[in-house]
N, C-alpha and C positions, 0 to 999 in steps of 0.2 A: 535657447537651447531646447531641442525637442526631447520630450520624455520618452524613454524606451518602454515598450509594453512588455510586461512579463507574461509568458505563457504559464498558466497554472500547471503544477505538477500533476501527473496522472496517478490516480489512486490505483492500487493493485486490484481493487474491485472491478475496474474496467477490464483488466486481463481475465479475471474470473468470469465475467459476463460473456466475453468473447469465447471462452472455452465452453461454457454452458451452451451457448448458441450453436457452436460448431458441432457439438455432440448431440444436438437436438434434445437437450435435457430441459427439465423445468427446475426452478429453484426448489420447489417442494421435493422433487425426486432426488436432487443432490443432497438437500438437508437430511432426508431419510437415510440415504446411502452413507452419509458421514456420521450419522448418529448425533446430529446437532439440531437445535431448534431452527425452523425456517426463517425466523426473524434474524438470526445471525448471518445467514446468507444474504438476505435482503439488505441489511445494514452495511455489510461489506461492499455489496455492489453499488449502493448509493453513496459510498464513501463516508458513511457515518460511523464506521467501526474499523479498527485496525485488525490485521491478521495476526493472531496470537501464535505462539509456538504450537499450541494444541491444534489450532485450525490448520496450520501449515503442515503438520504431520498427517492430518486426515486428508487434506487436499492432495498431498504428495502420494499417499498410498492409493487414493481413488483414481487419480489421473495417471499414475505410474511415472511420476517425475520427482525431482528433488525438493525436499522441504526447504533447502537453502534458497531455491528460487523464490518461494513466497516470502521468506523472511528477509531476503536481500531486497526484493521489490518494496516491502513495507519500510525497511530502513532507508532506502533511497528516497522514497516519497516523504518520509518524516524529515530527513535532512534537507531536501529541496524546500519544504514548507518552512522549516526553521531558518534557512538561509534567506528566504524571501522576507520573512517576518523580522528576524533579529540581525541579519548580516551586518548592516550599517551600524547599528548600535554596538554590536560586539567589536567591530573594527575600531570604533572611537574609544571604547571603554577598556580594551585589553591591549596592553603594551607587549609585543613579542619579546621573548627572552633575549634575542640577538640585539635588541635595541637598549637593553638595560645597561 
């Protein structure tokens, strides 16, 4: 039986990088405009840091979009990662209520 390859989930930092590039911004300029350390932006873009509620509010204000977009993207990423890492284990360990 062939093993299926899983496409890794896309971190919301990828979306942020696309926005930065499309607006011809630098990470430094964005960080200064948001009032956050440049390392925060860099870590988000590299997928090393999650987008917090604070950062979502700042990004939403700066780009004129919804903070829910950023929080939903982060939640979607987190769920996809958890599903890939823990999905089979949880399927085996948890008995659905309907089967009790």
